[in-house]
Every structure is written in C-alpha cells, then in structure tokens.
N, C-alpha and C positions, 0 to 999 in steps of 0.2 A: 504494500500500500504506500503511495507517495507520501512524503513528509507533510506536504501541504494538506492532504486529506486527513492525516492523523491529527494535525494541528486543528483542523476545522472540527473534527469530532471532539477533541479535547475542549475546545472553546464552547462547543454546544453543551457539553456536560457541565462546565463551569457556569455557563449562563443559566442553565436549569437550576443548579444549586443556588445561584445568586437570586433567581426569581423567588424561590421559596423563602430564602433569608430576608429578602427585601420585603416580601409580603408580610413577614412577621414583625420586622423592625421599623418599617416606614411609618412616619407620623401620619395622622389623618389628613386627607386631601384638603380639608377645610383650613388647615394651617398654612397652605401654600398660597403664594400670591397668584393673581390671575395671569394666565399664560405660562405658569410653571407647572410641570408635570411631576417633578420629583426633586428632592433635595438630598444630595449625598454629602454628608457632613455640612460644610458651608457653601458648597457649590450647587447652583441651581441648574436644572436641565429644563429646557423650554419646549413649549408646543411647536415652535418654529423648527427647532432641531429635530423633533420627532417627525414633523411633516417632511423635512428633507430626507430623513432616513427612509420614510415610506416611498418617496419618489425614487430614491436610489435603488431600492430593493427590486423595483420593476414588477412587484406583485400587486394584485388587486387590494385596494384599501379595505380593511375590515377591523373590527375591535380586537379579534384574535391576533392579527398581524401587529397592530399597534402595541398590544400588551407585550408581545414577544420582543419587539424592537425596543420598547422602553426598558425591559429587563436587561437587554444587551447594552443599552446606553449606561445604565446604572453599573453594570459589571465593568465596562470599559473605564468609567470614571473612577471606580474603586482601584482598578489596576493602575491608572495614571497617577492617582494620589499616592499610592503606595510606592510606585517607582520614583516619584518626585521626592519622597521623604529620604530616599537613600543617597541623593545627590551624586549618583554615579553615572547618570545617563546623559545629562545635558551636553557635556563636552565630547561625547563619543562621536567619531567621524560620521558614522552612519546616521546618527540623529541630526547632526548639522546638515548633512546632505539632503535628508528627507525634508527638513524644514526649508531649505533653500529651494528644493524642487516644488514644494507646496506653494511657497511664495511666488516663484516664477510662474506657476500654472495660474494662480489667482490673478496676478497682474496681467498675464497674457489674455485670459478670458475677458477681463474687464476692458482691456484695450480693444479687443476685437468687437466687443459689444458696442463700444463707442465709435469705433472707426469704420466699421462696415455699415454702410447706409444703402440698403437695396432700394431701388426705385419702387414706389407704391404701385400696386396693381389696381387698375381701374375696372369698373363694370364694363366699359367699352372694350377693353382688352380681352376680358373674359368672353364677351359675346363674339368678338372677332375670332378668337381661337375656336369657339364652339362652331361658328359658321364655317371656318376652314376645315374642321374635322368632318362635319356633315357633308361638305362639298366633295371631300375625298372618298366618301363611301361608295361602294359599288352596289349593284342590285342584290347581291348575295353576300352572306357572311359564312365563315368557315370555322369549324371546330376541329383542331388537328393535334397531333402528338409528334414529337420528334425525338430522335436519339442522336446525340453528338458523340463522335469518336475521333481519334487522333488522325486517322488517314483512311484512304480507300480500302486498304487491306483489312483493317478492322471493321469497316462498314460492310465489306463483302462477307466477312465471317458472320456478322450480325444478321445480314439478309438471309444467309443460309439457315440460321437458327429459326428465323421467322417463317421461312418456307417449310421448315420441318415441323411447324406447329407451335413454336414458342409464342407466348403472350407478349404483345408489344409493350404494354405498360410494365409488366414484370421485368422484361429485358431492359427497358429504359432505366428502371430503378437499379438494376444490377450493373450496367456497363456505361451508361451515358455520362458524359462529362459536363452536361448542362446543369445549371442550377435547379431547373424544374424536374430533375430526375426523381426527387422525392414525391412528385405528383405523377409519376409514371410517364414523364415527358409531355404532360398535358399543357396546351397553350390556351389562352383566353380566346373567346370568340373574336374574330377579326374580319374586317371587310375592306376591300380596295377595288378600285376600278380596273377593268380589263381592257387591253392587256396590261399586266402589272408593269409599272415603270419605277425607275430609281427615285427614291425620295417620296414616293406616293403609296407606300405599303404599310402605313401605321407603324413605322420603326422595325418592321420585320425585314430581315435581309432579302434582297430582291430574288436571288436564286431559290430560296425557300418558298417565298410567296408564289413564284412561277410554278414550282413543283406542286404546291397545294392546289393551285387553280387548274392544273391539268389532271388531277386525280378524280376518280369517281368516289362517292361516299363509300367508305370501307376499304379503299385502295391504299396500297403502300408503294412508295417510289421503287421502281424496278432497278435503279442504279443509284449509287451514292451521289449526294448533292454536295458540291464543294463550295466552301465559303470561308474566308479568313483563316486559312491554314488548318481547317478542320473539315471533316466529312460528316454528312447528316443523312439519316434515313427518316423519311416523312410519311406519316399516315394521316389520311383525311377521314375523320370519324363521321361528321355530320355537315350538312349544308342546309341553310334555311334562308328565306327572304330577310334582308337586312332590317333589323329592328332599331329604329332611330329613337334615341332617348329624348325625353323632354328636357328643355334647357334648365328648368328649375331643379331637376333631379340631379344634374351633374355640375351645377354652377359652383358649389362649394369645393368639389374635387378639382375642378379646373383652376379655381383660385389658388388652392394649395400648390398645384403644379406650377403655376406661373410665379408664385411667391418663391418657391424653391429655386426656380430658374433665375429669378432676379437676385436672390441671395448668392447663388453660385457666381453669377456675373460680377456682382460687386466684390466678392471675395477674390476672384481672379484679378480684377483691376487693382485691388489693393496690393496683392502679392506682387504683381508685375511692376508696380511703381516702386515698391520697396527693393525688389531685386535690381532694378535699373539704377537705383540711387546708392546701392551698397557695393562694397568690394568683397567678393566671395571667391575664395580659393578652395578648390576641391582636388 
C-alpha cells in the first residue's frame, strides 16, 4: 500500500477519534460568536473556512459532509497548535518552502483575477452564435460511435474483430485511445450540411464527418479513416431529421461557451504581452 494511502487512513482514524473527543469536550454552540463554528483553545474556526472546505472537497453539500469537515478542521488545528508549541518546525526548509509557495500561489491568483479582463458577452453575440449554428445544420443528424487507434494496422486488426462479431462499444472501451472510450466510443448527436466541408462539421474532423455521412444506419466504415496521425473506425448507429433546439433552451449554455472563449482570449493576450516584455532563457 502506498505511503500516501497509509497516511490518509491514519488521518481518517485520527479524525474519527478527534470527532468523538470534540463532541465530548466542545462548549455549547451558544457560547460561540456568530459565524464561528468551533473554538479550539483560543483559536476560532469560521463558517467561511468550512464553506471553502466544502467547495474544495468537490462533494455535494450536506450536514453529514459539513460535520465531517468540521471535525477535520478541529483535528488539523489541534495538530498545528501542538506543532507550534515545540518551536521546531518554523525554520525547517520544507516549511519555509511551503509557505513561500502558498504565498506565491495566492499572489498569482489575485493578480490574474485583477489582470485578466475578458470582454463581456452580449445577448446579441449569443443570438448570432445561435443563428450561425442553426444555419450550419443539415437536414439530418447522426448518432455515431468511433474507435481511435494509433495506425492503420491497429485499425485493420480492430475491423477484423468487428467482422468476427465483436461488440463495437465493448471494443471501443477496450482499445480506443479517444476520451469517449468510457462511453463505448459514443458521440453526441451531430448535424452538418452535405457535402461535408472543412470548418462546417460542428468541430468534428472532416474525414470522420464524411465517413459518417456515407454510412447507412448500423454500418461500420469498411476501411480505417485517417486523421491527425491516428486511425479511426466509425459506426453510424442512428439517423433522424435534425431537431432544432429552441433559443431559450440553449441560451445559457451558449453564454457559458462564449464567456469561456472570451476568458481564454484575454488570458492568451495577457500571457503574450508578458512574454514579449520579458527576457526568458530556456
């Protein structure tokens, strides 16, 4: 078992013990100031600290989670106080390095928050993007799967397995290099005008879009499809008339997409300016 896992289990055991001890020894909540969730000796732990811990956990907020995290906060504060009493740790190199790294990270994050100013996204831009997407749709939309492999030899071997009766989705989970292998190579519904043209296939690589458009429902590409130094096997599962979404149903999603693009653009501009003004040796 890795040392980090052993340490995690040890801390969990300590936290559980601390939870019981804390429950027995803690003063009544009525004695705490508003916004304070616990007091460890003279040190106050706040609701704001607990809220940050909930956010960092990545777990759904719940009373059970908050109780567990509060016990962990109490345990960590006890550890910190005890370590501080020894006066042996403040000057250790690893402590100084960790403090400097934490300071650098906080300063950098605050600077980026202040310096990166993405352009605001307007309702007109959202509507224009919606109209552009709708204009690019074809009469039909396709539900497909794909398997990505390193080269044509691997693709030919996979095709042989499919011809022998292998399930496409299970084979994708087993050998595909694409991120959607966990979904059996499944792609979202997609629509584009025919004949498929570069830049007008909803971000789907043109050779793959062309292969999809040429297949009947249930069909699998007879030969590997090459793109970007990889080989693909494509299966078309379903075809249906294109279903155009209502603007109000996708407006929020489009706004998030445009805001993400604006943030990326502003970040690139900031980095480019800093690089041009700096002397960098590598």
